[in-house]
N, CA, C, O and the ligand as a Tripos MOL2 file, in Angstrom:
@<TRIPOS>MOLECULE
protein
  237   235    60     0     0
PROTEIN
NO_CHARGES

@<TRIPOS>ATOM
      1 N          15.8600    4.0560   -5.8240 N.3       1 MET1
      2 CA         15.0070    3.1400   -6.5930 C.3       1 MET1
      3 C          13.5820    3.1860   -6.0550 C.2       1 MET1
      4 O          13.3590    3.1860   -4.8440 O.2       1 MET1
      5 N          12.6400    3.2240   -6.9620 N.am      2 LYS2
      6 CA         11.2430    3.3250   -6.5230 C.3       2 LYS2
      7 C          10.6790    1.9830   -6.0920 C.2       2 LYS2
      8 O          11.0750    0.9220   -6.5750 O.2       2 LYS2
      9 N           9.7530    2.0730   -5.1760 N.am      3 LYS3
     10 CA          9.0580    0.8940   -4.6830 C.3       3 LYS3
     11 C           7.5770    1.0600   -4.9310 C.2       3 LYS3
     12 O           7.0860    2.1670   -5.1500 O.2       3 LYS3
     13 N           6.8770   -0.0500   -4.8950 N.am      4 ARG4
     14 CA          5.4490    0.0200   -5.1850 C.3       4 ARG4
     15 C           4.6540   -0.8740   -4.2450 C.2       4 ARG4
     16 O           5.1650   -1.8440   -3.6860 O.2       4 ARG4
     17 N           3.3920   -0.5130   -4.0930 N.am      5 LEU5
     18 CA          2.4590   -1.3660   -3.3620 C.3       5 LEU5
     19 C           1.0980   -1.1970   -4.0190 C.2       5 LEU5
     20 O           0.5990   -0.0830   -4.1740 O.2       5 LEU5
     21 N           0.5080   -2.3220   -4.4000 N.am      6 SER6
     22 CA         -0.8120   -2.2540   -5.0250 C.3       6 SER6
     23 C          -1.8800   -2.5820   -3.9960 C.2       6 SER6
     24 O          -1.6600   -3.3410   -3.0530 O.2       6 SER6
     25 N          -3.0300   -1.9890   -4.2090 N.am      7 CYS7
     26 CA         -4.1740   -2.2570   -3.3430 C.3       7 CYS7
     27 C          -4.5960   -3.7190   -3.5190 C.2       7 CYS7
     28 O          -5.0690   -4.3620   -2.5820 O.2       7 CYS7
     29 N          -4.4130   -4.2280   -4.7450 N.am      8 ARG8
     30 CA         -4.7660   -5.6230   -5.0200 C.3       8 ARG8
     31 C          -3.9610   -6.5790   -4.1260 C.2       8 ARG8
     32 O          -4.4790   -7.5800   -3.6310 O.2       8 ARG8
     33 N          -2.6740   -6.2370   -3.9360 N.am      9 ALA9
     34 CA         -1.8220   -7.0690   -3.0780 C.3       9 ALA9
     35 C          -2.3510   -7.0960   -1.6470 C.2       9 ALA9
     36 O          -2.1200   -8.0520   -0.9070 O.2       9 ALA9
     37 N          -3.0640   -6.0330   -1.2670 N.am     10 MET10
     38 CA         -3.6440   -5.9530    0.0690 C.3      10 MET10
     39 C          -4.9480   -6.7420    0.1590 C.2      10 MET10
     40 O          -5.5760   -6.8060    1.2160 O.2      10 MET10
     41 N          -5.3450   -7.3420   -0.9630 N.am     11 GLY11
     42 CA         -6.5240   -8.2070   -0.9400 C.3      11 GLY11
     43 C          -7.7810   -7.5710   -1.5140 C.2      11 GLY11
     44 O          -8.8670   -8.1450   -1.4330 O.2      11 GLY11
     45 N          -7.6320   -6.3840   -2.0940 N.am     12 MET12
     46 CA         -8.7910   -5.6840   -2.6470 C.3      12 MET12
     47 C          -8.8940   -5.9240   -4.1510 C.2      12 MET12
     48 O          -7.8920   -6.1310   -4.8350 O.2      12 MET12
     49 N         -10.1050   -5.8920   -4.6380 N.am     13 ASN13
     50 CA        -10.3140   -5.9600   -6.0830 C.3      13 ASN13
     51 C         -10.2890   -4.5210   -6.5890 C.2      13 ASN13
     52 O         -11.3320   -3.9060   -6.8070 O.2      13 ASN13
     53 N          -9.0790   -3.9990   -6.7710 N.am     14 CYS14
     54 CA         -8.8920   -2.5720   -6.9860 C.3      14 CYS14
     55 C          -7.5720   -2.3550   -7.7250 C.2      14 CYS14
     56 O          -6.6020   -3.0730   -7.4840 O.2      14 CYS14
     57 N          -7.5330   -1.3710   -8.6220 N.am     15 ASP15
     58 CA         -6.3380   -1.1570   -9.4380 C.3      15 ASP15
     59 C          -5.4230   -0.0640   -8.9050 C.2      15 ASP15
     60 O          -4.4720    0.3320   -9.5790 O.2      15 ASP15
     61 N          -5.7010    0.4220   -7.7080 N.am     16 PHE16
     62 CA         -4.8650    1.4840   -7.1440 C.3      16 PHE16
     63 C          -3.4550    0.9680   -6.8430 C.2      16 PHE16
     64 O          -3.2760   -0.0830   -6.2280 O.2      16 PHE16
     65 N          -2.4630    1.7390   -7.2950 N.am     17 VAL17
     66 CA         -1.0650    1.4100   -7.0060 C.3      17 VAL17
     67 C          -0.3650    2.6710   -6.5410 C.2      17 VAL17
     68 O          -0.5580    3.7350   -7.1290 O.2      17 VAL17
     69 N           0.4380    2.5740   -5.5050 N.am     18 THR18
     70 CA          1.2240    3.7170   -5.0780 C.3      18 THR18
     71 C           2.7110    3.4210   -5.2560 C.2      18 THR18
     72 O           3.1720    2.3130   -4.9820 O.2      18 THR18
     73 N           3.4420    4.4130   -5.7110 N.am     19 ARG19
     74 CA          4.8860    4.2680   -5.9380 C.3      19 ARG19
     75 C           5.6220    5.4030   -5.2570 C.2      19 ARG19
     76 O           5.2240    6.5640   -5.3490 O.2      19 ARG19
     77 N           6.7010    5.0560   -4.5720 N.am     20 ASP20
     78 CA          7.5220    6.0800   -3.9220 C.3      20 ASP20
     79 C           8.8630    5.4640   -3.5460 C.2      20 ASP20
     80 O           9.0440    4.2480   -3.6110 O.2      20 ASP20
     81 N           9.8000    6.3220   -3.1530 N.am     21 GLU21
     82 CA         11.0790    5.7850   -2.6870 C.3      21 GLU21
     83 C          11.0280    5.4950   -1.1970 C.2      21 GLU21
     84 O          11.8250    4.7080   -0.6850 O.2      21 GLU21
     85 N          10.1020    6.1240   -0.5060 N.am     22 SER22
     86 CA          9.9740    5.9500    0.9350 C.3      22 SER22
     87 C           8.8790    4.9320    1.2750 C.2      22 SER22
     88 O           7.7160    5.1120    0.9130 O.2      22 SER22
     89 N           9.2700    3.8640    1.9760 N.am     23 GLU23
     90 CA          8.2750    2.8530    2.3620 C.3      23 GLU23
     91 C           7.2470    3.4460    3.3150 C.2      23 GLU23
     92 O           6.0720    3.0770    3.2970 O.2      23 GLU23
     93 N           7.7140    4.3740    4.1500 N.am     24 GLN24
     94 CA          6.8150    5.0180    5.1070 C.3      24 GLN24
     95 C           5.7170    5.7820    4.3710 C.2      24 GLN24
     96 O           4.5510    5.7610    4.7660 O.2      24 GLN24
     97 N           6.1180    6.4550    3.2930 N.am     25 LYS25
     98 CA          5.1680    7.2330    2.5090 C.3      25 LYS25
     99 C           4.1960    6.3160    1.7710 C.2      25 LYS25
    100 O           3.0120    6.6270    1.6460 O.2      25 LYS25
    101 N           4.7030    5.1890    1.2850 N.am     26 ILE26
    102 CA          3.8510    4.2250    0.5910 C.3      26 ILE26
    103 C           2.7700    3.7120    1.5330 C.2      26 ILE26
    104 O           1.5940    3.6420    1.1740 O.2      26 ILE26
    105 N           3.1910    3.3530    2.7470 N.am     27 VAL27
    106 CA          2.2210    2.8370    3.7210 C.3      27 VAL27
    107 C           1.2010    3.9120    4.0820 C.2      27 VAL27
    108 O           0.0150    3.6270    4.2450 O.2      27 VAL27
    109 N           1.6780    5.1570    4.2070 N.am     28 GLN28
    110 CA          0.7740    6.2620    4.5190 C.3      28 GLN28
    111 C          -0.2480    6.4620    3.3950 C.2      28 GLN28
    112 O          -1.4350    6.6720    3.6440 O.2      28 GLN28
    113 N           0.2420    6.3920    2.1520 N.am     29 THR29
    114 CA         -0.6410    6.5790    1.0000 C.3      29 THR29
    115 C          -1.6750    5.4610    0.9100 C.2      29 THR29
    116 O          -2.8490    5.7100    0.6350 O.2      29 THR29
    117 N          -1.2280    4.2290    1.1450 N.am     30 ILE30
    118 CA         -2.1740    3.1140    1.0510 C.3      30 ILE30
    119 C          -3.1750    3.1930    2.2130 C.2      30 ILE30
    120 O          -4.3380    2.8190    2.0640 O.2      30 ILE30
    121 N          -2.7140    3.6800    3.3660 N.am     31 ALA31
    122 CA         -3.6150    3.8530    4.5100 C.3      31 ALA31
    123 C          -4.7220    4.8500    4.1680 C.2      31 ALA31
    124 O          -5.8980    4.6020    4.4320 O.2      31 ALA31
    125 N          -4.3280    5.9810    3.5760 N.am     32 ASP32
    126 CA         -5.3150    6.9980    3.1910 C.3      32 ASP32
    127 C          -6.2750    6.4480    2.1490 C.2      32 ASP32
    128 O          -7.4790    6.6950    2.2150 O.2      32 ASP32
    129 N          -5.7410    5.6990    1.1830 N.am     33 HIS33
    130 CA         -6.5720    5.1240    0.1280 C.3      33 HIS33
    131 C          -7.5570    4.0960    0.6860 C.2      33 HIS33
    132 O          -8.7350    4.1070    0.3310 O.2      33 HIS33
    133 N          -7.0770    3.2130    1.5560 N.am     34 LEU34
    134 CA         -7.9460    2.1860    2.1420 C.3      34 LEU34
    135 C          -9.0910    2.8380    2.9110 C.2      34 LEU34
    136 O         -10.2320    2.3790    2.8620 O.2      34 LEU34
    137 N          -8.7680    3.9090    3.6170 N.am     35 LYS35
    138 CA         -9.7630    4.6040    4.4270 C.3      35 LYS35
    139 C         -10.7980    5.2840    3.5350 C.2      35 LYS35
    140 O         -12.0040    5.1470    3.7390 O.2      35 LYS35
    141 N         -10.2930    6.0260    2.5330 N.am     36 GLN36
    142 CA        -11.1980    6.7980    1.6890 C.3      36 GLN36
    143 C         -11.9990    5.9480    0.7210 C.2      36 GLN36
    144 O         -13.1920    6.1800    0.5250 O.2      36 GLN36
    145 N         -11.3440    4.9590    0.1110 N.am     37 SER37
    146 CA        -12.0120    4.1880   -0.9360 C.3      37 SER37
    147 C         -12.6840    2.9240   -0.4340 C.2      37 SER37
    148 O         -13.6570    2.4590   -1.0280 O.2      37 SER37
    149 N         -12.1710    2.3620    0.6600 N.am     38 HIS38
    150 CA        -12.6990    1.0720    1.1050 C.3      38 HIS38
    151 C         -13.2160    1.1110    2.5420 C.2      38 HIS38
    152 O         -13.6600    0.0950    3.0760 O.2      38 HIS38
    153 N         -13.1540    2.2970    3.1650 N.am     39 LYS39
    154 CA        -13.6260    2.4510    4.5450 C.3      39 LYS39
    155 C         -12.9350    1.4780    5.4890 C.2      39 LYS39
    156 O         -13.5460    0.9530    6.4200 O.2      39 LYS39
    157 N         -11.6390    1.2460    5.2330 N.am     40 ILE40
    158 CA        -10.8700    0.3310    6.0710 C.3      40 ILE40
    159 C          -9.7990    1.1140    6.8210 C.2      40 ILE40
    160 O          -9.0200    1.8530    6.2180 O.2      40 ILE40
    161 N          -9.7670    0.9440    8.1320 N.am     41 GLU41
    162 CA         -8.7180    1.5700    8.9370 C.3      41 GLU41
    163 C          -7.5000    0.6630    8.9330 C.2      41 GLU41
    164 O          -7.6210   -0.5580    9.0280 O.2      41 GLU41
    165 N          -6.3210    1.2730    8.8210 N.am     42 LEU42
    166 CA         -5.0960    0.4920    8.8200 C.3      42 LEU42
    167 C          -4.7450    0.0840   10.2490 C.2      42 LEU42
    168 O          -4.2640    0.8970   11.0390 O.2      42 LEU42
    169 N          -4.9910   -1.1800   10.5630 N.am     43 THR43
    170 CA         -4.6300   -1.7150   11.8790 C.3      43 THR43
    171 C          -3.1400   -2.0520   11.8660 C.2      43 THR43
    172 O          -2.5050   -2.0310   10.8120 O.2      43 THR43
    173 N          -2.5920   -2.3580   13.0230 N.am     44 GLU44
    174 CA         -1.1830   -2.7630   13.1020 C.3      44 GLU44
    175 C          -0.9290   -3.9700   12.2090 C.2      44 GLU44
    176 O           0.1020   -4.0690   11.5440 O.2      44 GLU44
    177 N          -1.8940   -4.8820   12.2120 N.am     45 ASP45
    178 CA         -1.8330   -6.0750   11.3690 C.3      45 ASP45
    179 C          -1.7130   -5.7300    9.8950 C.2      45 ASP45
    180 O          -0.8580   -6.2580    9.1840 O.2      45 ASP45
    181 N          -2.5850   -4.8360    9.4520 N.am     46 LEU46
    182 CA         -2.5900   -4.4230    8.0470 C.3      46 LEU46
    183 C          -1.3300   -3.6380    7.7130 C.2      46 LEU46
    184 O          -0.8090   -3.7310    6.6010 O.2      46 LEU46
    185 N          -0.8450   -2.8660    8.6750 N.am     47 ARG47
    186 CA          0.3640   -2.0830    8.4610 C.3      47 ARG47
    187 C           1.5620   -3.0220    8.2290 C.2      47 ARG47
    188 O           2.3880   -2.8030    7.3430 O.2      47 ARG47
    189 N           1.6200   -4.0680    9.0550 N.am     48 THR48
    190 CA          2.6910   -5.0620    8.9060 C.3      48 THR48
    191 C           2.5850   -5.7400    7.5460 C.2      48 THR48
    192 O           3.5850   -5.9600    6.8630 O.2      48 THR48
    193 N           1.3570   -6.0660    7.1690 N.am     49 ARG49
    194 CA          1.1290   -6.7210    5.8900 C.3      49 ARG49
    195 C           1.5500   -5.8030    4.7390 C.2      49 ARG49
    196 O           2.1990   -6.2400    3.7880 O.2      49 ARG49
    197 N           1.1790   -4.5470    4.8390 N.am     50 ALA50
    198 CA          1.5440   -3.5700    3.8120 C.3      50 ALA50
    199 C           3.0620   -3.4930    3.6800 C.2      50 ALA50
    200 O           3.5970   -3.5060    2.5710 O.2      50 ALA50
    201 N           3.7530   -3.4140    4.8210 N.am     51 ASN51
    202 CA          5.2140   -3.3350    4.7950 C.3      51 ASN51
    203 C           5.8290   -4.5560    4.1190 C.2      51 ASN51
    204 O           6.8110   -4.4430    3.3860 O.2      51 ASN51
    205 N           5.2410   -5.7240    4.3740 N.am     52 ASN52
    206 CA          5.7640   -6.9570    3.7810 C.3      52 ASN52
    207 C           5.4530   -7.0750    2.3000 C.2      52 ASN52
    208 O           6.0970   -7.8450    1.5870 O.2      52 ASN52
    209 N           4.4780   -6.3230    1.8390 N.am     53 LEU53
    210 CA          4.0240   -6.4520    0.4430 C.3      53 LEU53
    211 C           4.6500   -5.4190   -0.4810 C.2      53 LEU53
    212 O           4.4270   -5.4540   -1.6910 O.2      53 LEU53
    213 N           5.4280   -4.5030    0.0760 N.am     54 ILE54
    214 CA          6.0950   -3.4950   -0.7630 C.3      54 ILE54
    215 C           7.1680   -4.1840   -1.6130 C.2      54 ILE54
    216 O           7.9900   -4.9500   -1.1120 O.2      54 ILE54
    217 N           7.1310   -3.8900   -2.8850 N.am     55 ARG55
    218 CA          8.0760   -4.4810   -3.8310 C.3      55 ARG55
    219 C           8.8400   -3.4070   -4.5640 C.2      55 ARG55
    220 O           8.3720   -2.2770   -4.6990 O.2      55 ARG55
    221 N          10.0270   -3.7660   -5.0430 N.am     56 LEU56
    222 CA         10.7640   -2.8460   -5.9010 C.3      56 LEU56
    223 C          10.0490   -2.7270   -7.2330 C.2      56 LEU56
    224 O           9.5650   -3.7100   -7.7930 O.2      56 LEU56
    225 N           9.9940   -1.4920   -7.7290 N.am     57 GLU57
    226 CA          9.3940   -1.2540   -9.0290 C.3      57 GLU57
    227 C          10.2650   -1.8890  -10.1060 C.2      57 GLU57
    228 O          11.4690   -1.6420  -10.1690 O.2      57 GLU57
    229 N           9.6470   -2.7040  -10.9480 N.am     58 GLU58
    230 CA         10.4260   -3.3050  -12.0330 C.3      58 GLU58
    231 C          10.5460   -2.3290  -13.1890 C.2      58 GLU58
    232 O           9.5690   -1.7000  -13.5950 O.2      58 GLU58
    233 N          11.7390   -2.2140  -13.7040 N.am     59 ALA59
    234 CA         12.0000   -1.2210  -14.7390 C.3      59 ALA59
    235 C          11.2920   -1.5410  -16.0560 C.2      59 ALA59
    236 O          11.4190   -0.7910  -17.0240 O.2      59 ALA59
    237 ZN         -8.1500    0.1940   -3.3960 Zn       60 ZN60
@<TRIPOS>BOND
     1     1     2 1
     2     2     3 1
     3     3     4 2
     4     3     5 am
     5     5     6 1
     6     6     7 1
     7     7     8 2
     8     7     9 am
     9     9    10 1
    10    10    11 1
    11    11    12 2
    12    11    13 am
    13    13    14 1
    14    14    15 1
    15    15    16 2
    16    15    17 am
    17    17    18 1
    18    18    19 1
    19    19    20 2
    20    19    21 am
    21    21    22 1
    22    22    23 1
    23    23    24 2
    24    23    25 am
    25    25    26 1
    26    26    27 1
    27    27    28 2
    28    27    29 am
    29    29    30 1
    30    30    31 1
    31    31    32 2
    32    31    33 am
    33    33    34 1
    34    34    35 1
    35    35    36 2
    36    35    37 am
    37    37    38 1
    38    38    39 1
    39    39    40 2
    40    39    41 am
    41    41    42 1
    42    42    43 1
    43    43    44 2
    44    43    45 am
    45    45    46 1
    46    46    47 1
    47    47    48 2
    48    47    49 am
    49    49    50 1
    50    50    51 1
    51    51    52 2
    52    51    53 am
    53    53    54 1
    54    54    55 1
    55    55    56 2
    56    55    57 am
    57    57    58 1
    58    58    59 1
    59    59    60 2
    60    59    61 am
    61    61    62 1
    62    62    63 1
    63    63    64 2
    64    63    65 am
    65    65    66 1
    66    66    67 1
    67    67    68 2
    68    67    69 am
    69    69    70 1
    70    70    71 1
    71    71    72 2
    72    71    73 am
    73    73    74 1
    74    74    75 1
    75    75    76 2
    76    75    77 am
    77    77    78 1
    78    78    79 1
    79    79    80 2
    80    79    81 am
    81    81    82 1
    82    82    83 1
    83    83    84 2
    84    83    85 am
    85    85    86 1
    86    86    87 1
    87    87    88 2
    88    87    89 am
    89    89    90 1
    90    90    91 1
    91    91    92 2
    92    91    93 am
    93    93    94 1
    94    94    95 1
    95    95    96 2
    96    95    97 am
    97    97    98 1
    98    98    99 1
    99    99   100 2
   100    99   101 am
   101   101   102 1
   102   102   103 1
   103   103   104 2
   104   103   105 am
   105   105   106 1
   106   106   107 1
   107   107   108 2
   108   107   109 am
   109   109   110 1
   110   110   111 1
   111   111   112 2
   112   111   113 am
   113   113   114 1
   114   114   115 1
   115   115   116 2
   116   115   117 am
   117   117   118 1
   118   118   119 1
   119   119   120 2
   120   119   121 am
   121   121   122 1
   122   122   123 1
   123   123   124 2
   124   123   125 am
   125   125   126 1
   126   126   127 1
   127   127   128 2
   128   127   129 am
   129   129   130 1
   130   130   131 1
   131   131   132 2
   132   131   133 am
   133   133   134 1
   134   134   135 1
   135   135   136 2
   136   135   137 am
   137   137   138 1
   138   138   139 1
   139   139   140 2
   140   139   141 am
   141   141   142 1
   142   142   143 1
   143   143   144 2
   144   143   145 am
   145   145   146 1
   146   146   147 1
   147   147   148 2
   148   147   149 am
   149   149   150 1
   150   150   151 1
   151   151   152 2
   152   151   153 am
   153   153   154 1
   154   154   155 1
   155   155   156 2
   156   155   157 am
   157   157   158 1
   158   158   159 1
   159   159   160 2
   160   159   161 am
   161   161   162 1
   162   162   163 1
   163   163   164 2
   164   163   165 am
   165   165   166 1
   166   166   167 1
   167   167   168 2
   168   167   169 am
   169   169   170 1
   170   170   171 1
   171   171   172 2
   172   171   173 am
   173   173   174 1
   174   174   175 1
   175   175   176 2
   176   175   177 am
   177   177   178 1
   178   178   179 1
   179   179   180 2
   180   179   181 am
   181   181   182 1
   182   182   183 1
   183   183   184 2
   184   183   185 am
   185   185   186 1
   186   186   187 1
   187   187   188 2
   188   187   189 am
   189   189   190 1
   190   190   191 1
   191   191   192 2
   192   191   193 am
   193   193   194 1
   194   194   195 1
   195   195   196 2
   196   195   197 am
   197   197   198 1
   198   198   199 1
   199   199   200 2
   200   199   201 am
   201   201   202 1
   202   202   203 1
   203   203   204 2
   204   203   205 am
   205   205   206 1
   206   206   207 1
   207   207   208 2
   208   207   209 am
   209   209   210 1
   210   210   211 1
   211   211   212 2
   212   211   213 am
   213   213   214 1
   214   214   215 1
   215   215   216 2
   216   215   217 am
   217   217   218 1
   218   218   219 1
   219   219   220 2
   220   219   221 am
   221   221   222 1
   222   222   223 1
   223   223   224 2
   224   223   225 am
   225   225   226 1
   226   226   227 1
   227   227   228 2
   228   227   229 am
   229   229   230 1
   230   230   231 1
   231   231   232 2
   232   231   233 am
   233   233   234 1
   234   234   235 1
   235   235   236 2
@<TRIPOS>SUBSTRUCTURE
     1 MET1         2 RESIDUE 1 A MET
     2 LYS2         6 RESIDUE 1 A LYS
     3 LYS3        10 RESIDUE 1 A LYS
     4 ARG4        14 RESIDUE 1 A ARG
     5 LEU5        18 RESIDUE 1 A LEU
     6 SER6        22 RESIDUE 1 A SER
     7 CYS7        26 RESIDUE 1 A CYS
     8 ARG8        30 RESIDUE 1 A ARG
     9 ALA9        34 RESIDUE 1 A ALA
    10 MET10       38 RESIDUE 1 A MET
    11 GLY11       42 RESIDUE 1 A GLY
    12 MET12       46 RESIDUE 1 A MET
    13 ASN13       50 RESIDUE 1 A ASN
    14 CYS14       54 RESIDUE 1 A CYS
    15 ASP15       58 RESIDUE 1 A ASP
    16 PHE16       62 RESIDUE 1 A PHE
    17 VAL17       66 RESIDUE 1 A VAL
    18 THR18       70 RESIDUE 1 A THR
    19 ARG19       74 RESIDUE 1 A ARG
    20 ASP20       78 RESIDUE 1 A ASP
    21 GLU21       82 RESIDUE 1 A GLU
    22 SER22       86 RESIDUE 1 A SER
    23 GLU23       90 RESIDUE 1 A GLU
    24 GLN24       94 RESIDUE 1 A GLN
    25 LYS25       98 RESIDUE 1 A LYS
    26 ILE26      102 RESIDUE 1 A ILE
    27 VAL27      106 RESIDUE 1 A VAL
    28 GLN28      110 RESIDUE 1 A GLN
    29 THR29      114 RESIDUE 1 A THR
    30 ILE30      118 RESIDUE 1 A ILE
    31 ALA31      122 RESIDUE 1 A ALA
    32 ASP32      126 RESIDUE 1 A ASP
    33 HIS33      130 RESIDUE 1 A HIS
    34 LEU34      134 RESIDUE 1 A LEU
    35 LYS35      138 RESIDUE 1 A LYS
    36 GLN36      142 RESIDUE 1 A GLN
    37 SER37      146 RESIDUE 1 A SER
    38 HIS38      150 RESIDUE 1 A HIS
    39 LYS39      154 RESIDUE 1 A LYS
    40 ILE40      158 RESIDUE 1 A ILE
    41 GLU41      162 RESIDUE 1 A GLU
    42 LEU42      166 RESIDUE 1 A LEU
    43 THR43      170 RESIDUE 1 A THR
    44 GLU44      174 RESIDUE 1 A GLU
    45 ASP45      178 RESIDUE 1 A ASP
    46 LEU46      182 RESIDUE 1 A LEU
    47 ARG47      186 RESIDUE 1 A ARG
    48 THR48      190 RESIDUE 1 A THR
    49 ARG49      194 RESIDUE 1 A ARG
    50 ALA50      198 RESIDUE 1 A ALA
    51 ASN51      202 RESIDUE 1 A ASN
    52 ASN52      206 RESIDUE 1 A ASN
    53 LEU53      210 RESIDUE 1 A LEU
    54 ILE54      214 RESIDUE 1 A ILE
    55 ARG55      218 RESIDUE 1 A ARG
    56 LEU56      222 RESIDUE 1 A LEU
    57 GLU57      226 RESIDUE 1 A GLU
    58 GLU58      230 RESIDUE 1 A GLU
    59 ALA59      234 RESIDUE 1 A ALA
    60 ZN60       237 GROUP 0 **** ****
């Protein structure tokens, strides 16, 4: 089952959403996006937040 994490859920005014079956990959993708698009480094704090914000994709 796919999972999703939106950049908006991370507190950004942004429509970027990543979907994958692997939570590790989702966090990696959002980390790359935050760095490239928002110049934000993923701290341990943000990583924990990202992990808590991953949701199952609704069909
Ligand atoms: Zn974004």
